[in-house]
N, C-alpha and C positions, 0 to 999 in steps of 0.2 A: 413561457417562459423558461421550459427548457432549452429549446434553438435560442433564445435569449443569452443563455449563461453561455453554451457550446459559441456561439460567434463569441461573445467577449473575451472567454478563455483563448478563440484562436488569433486574433488579435492580442492579446497577453503572447503568446507562446509566437508568433510574429516578430512581433518589437523586442521580446527577449533575443531572436535569433542574430535582430540586424544589429541591434547591441553587441551580442558577440563578436560579431563581423566588425562591427568599428571597435572593439576591443582587443584585435590585431595589430591594426595600428602601434600598440607599445612596442611590438616588434622593432617597427620602421626608426621609432622614436629614439628607443634604446640606442639603438649603433649611431644613429646620429649624433647622440649628445655625446657619447664616446668620445665619437670621432674628432672631438675641439679638445681631448686631451690628448698627452700623449700616454705610449705605453705603462711610461713608468709609475703614472696616477692613474691606470683602467678602473682601481679597486675605490680610491680617493672618487673617483664620478659616479662610479654606483650608489656608493655609499650615501651619494649628494640625490641622488637622480631617485633612490628606494627613501629618502628624507624626503624629499617633495612628493612623494607619492605617499607615506605613512602620514604626515602632516593635512591630506587630502582627505587622506579617510575618515582621520580623527572629528575633524572639520567636520565632514559631510554625517558622521554618525549623530554628532555632541547637534550640530543645527537644524539636521532634517526633523527633529523633535518639537524645537520652536516653532519650526512652521508649521508644521500641519497643527499644534496648538493655535495657530494664526488663521492659517484662509483653508484647513481641511486636508486632504487623503493627495486628492487630487494636484497640491501644490508644489512639494518636493519635483513631482514629477516635471512641471512646467519649468520648474527654478533651475532641473537638473538640462533641459531643454535649451535655455538661454546662456547658461553656463558654458555648454556645447559649441551654441554660436559665437560664442564669446573667443571659444579655442578656434573655433575654425579663424576669424577675422587674423587674430592674434599667430595663428602657423603660415598669413601669408609676409611674414617679415622674419620667417627662421630662413637662416643663408644657409645653403647647404654647397661645399666645394664639389664640383662634378668633377675633377682630379684622381680624387681619391677614394673612389667606388669604380667596380668591376661596370666595364658600359658591354660587355657581351652578356645576354641571360648564360646560368649555370645550366648547365647540361648533368642530364637522370646522370650520367656514372657520379660526376662529380658530386652530388645533391644526396645519393647513396654513401659517398666515402666521409661524407661531414655529418651526416646521422649517424655513422657506426664513427667514430671517432670516441675511443678506447676516454680519453680525458670528458669530451662530451656527455657518456650514456652515465658515467659514475656520477658525476656531478648530477646530470637530469633523473636519477635514481635517488640519489639524496635530498634532493630537493620535492620528489615526491613525498615522501617521508613525513619532511620541516612542514608539507603544505597540508599532511593529513594529521599531524599534530596540531595546529595552528586554527585547521576549520573543524576539526572533532572538539578545542577546548574553546577560547577566546570567540571563535566565529560561528560556533556553538551550542556545548552546552555550561557554559561555566556559567554564562546567567542565568541557567536554568539550576545549576548549584548554586549560586547567591541567591536565588529568590529561596531555595529549599532551606539552607540557613539561616534563613528568616529574613532577607533584606525586602526593603519593600521597592517598587517597582521603581520608584524615582531615584533611589539608591547606587540600580544599576550602571547609572551614567558613572559613576565613580569609580566602579569596577573596570569598566571603560578606561576611564582617563588612569587609574593606575597601570594599569598594562602602556595603551598606546605611548605617553610621552616617556615609561623607559623605553619600549621599543623605538621610536623613533630616535632618540639621543644613540641607542647602542649601532641602527646605520649610518648614522655620519661618523662614529669614534672606531667603525670598524675596520675601515681601508686608513682611514689615519694614525692609528695608534696600535691597532692590538696587529694587524696585518704582520708590519713590520718589529711587531714585540715577539708574536709566538709562529711565526710563521701562517700558512694557508692552511696544512693536513693538522696540526697543530692544533688549532684554534676552531677549527670542525667539531676535531673529536670533544673538545673541553664545554666549546657551548651545549651537541649535542649530549654529554654525560650532565650538563646544568638542566638540560630542561627536561629532561627525563627525571631526578630527582625533581624537581619542582611539579610537575607534574602527577606524578606518584603520589606527594605531599597533599596536594589539592584536596581530594575526598576526603583527609583526615583532618582539614581545617574544624574548629568549631567557634571563630571568635571572627565581626568582621573585620579586627585590625590586618590580623594575623593574613587574610584573603587578602586585601588588597598588598598587600608586603609580598604573599606567594606570586601575585598574580604582577607584580613588579618586577622580580626576579624572572621570573618565567617571559615576558617581555625584551626585558633586557638581554635574553638569553637566546632567543628568536632575532629578536632585532639584528646580532649582532649574524646568524647565518645568512638573509636572505641577499644582501649586495654583495657576501661573499661571492654566492652559486653568480648572479649576474656575471661577473668578474671572471670565475674560474671556467665558465661557458663560456669563452668567447675569446679567452687570451692564447691561447695556442690555434687559432682559427686564423689564418689570410683575412685581410680587412674585405676583401669583396667577397667574404663568405659567410662576413659575420652573421649577417641581417637572417639565409639558412639555418645558420646553428642557433641562433636566439630564436627563432620558429623551433626548430625542432622541439628545444629544450624547454619552450613555455610548453608547445602544445603534452609532452611528456611530464611536466610535473602536473598539470590540470590532471591528470590518474588521483592527485595524491589531492586534492580539491574534493572530489566526487567518494573516492572511495574509503578516505578517512573518518568524516564524517557518516556515511553510510553503515560502517561494521560497524562504529560504535553507536548506533543507535540499534543497533539489533542485538548488541551486548546490553544496551541499558533497558532496552524492553524486555528482557530476558533475567539480567542478575543485578538492577539497579544502577543509578546513575556512577556510582563508584567504577563499576565494570570500564567505562566510556573514558575516563583519563586512565587508568590501569593500561589500557588499550591503546590510546595515545603515547603513553612511557615508555612501555615498551618498541613505538617505531623510534623512538630517541635512541635505546638502548641496541637494536637493530643497527642503527647510521655507526655507531661505535664500534659493532661487531663487526661489519663488511669492512670498512675502513683500516683496524687495525689486519683483517686480512691480506685486505690492498697493499701493506705497509711492507708487511713480511713477506708476501710474495717478488714486492717487488725488490727488496734487499737480497733475496734470492737470487732473480733474476741479475741482480746486478753483479752478484758474485760469481756465479757462471759464467758468464762474461768475461770479468777479469780474470780466472782461469782458460777460458780456450783463449786469451790472447798472451 
């Protein structure tokens, strides 16, 4: 019996590893999608593709429950495999301009220069914090808090809806409205500050209605961030090196997907569930702090350069 369990676990780990490799195609897909737009519309393009991702996540979380009820726990994996096959077929019809991309493989020296690009490192660091927040809350312990608050298991989907729908709306509005209105860095500060406030307020909630409201506001604030990150990670990088930059960016922010809920889980086990939300909120404040420091350093550097000239 033990050997059978170990064998099953091995297959599961292998399948998850292969799925992770397949997910890496998101890097190339993002860059290809952005190539269909002008540089001026880069943030709008990232907003559009982020909207598609969020809607797919929402649809998958909602539909998977019904699929399990109808056909059992194995059914979502079969359905996912079928959708993947449909994706393969559709990918055969994707147009790619061969003239827009670098034909020579990138050299190691150039690879390091791309990965050490200051703008890319800053955006990647902020993305670590943002992913730490969302994977510690909505994709982590928010459902557990909802149950602790008194919601029934069949009401958890309402919590997900209240977060994901505003989250999806924000992804499309981020590049079209908010970036031209506020500018990139001011918008990042505002969104992180709001996210920190709403996250810290979550464990203080005592009613279902207020929980839905705070989750909606938090989902909207976080939805502003991720399309911004995608655009800012590559906008200073030449077209031929953008896939490398996007790969580095997504490899770095994965730290937040793991470290965020891991640290939050440790804090919750010792201090209670509220500690996890206070930790996630502190990540948002940390992001605001670093952006303020960076902006001051840039202003000092600019003044110094003007005096030298």
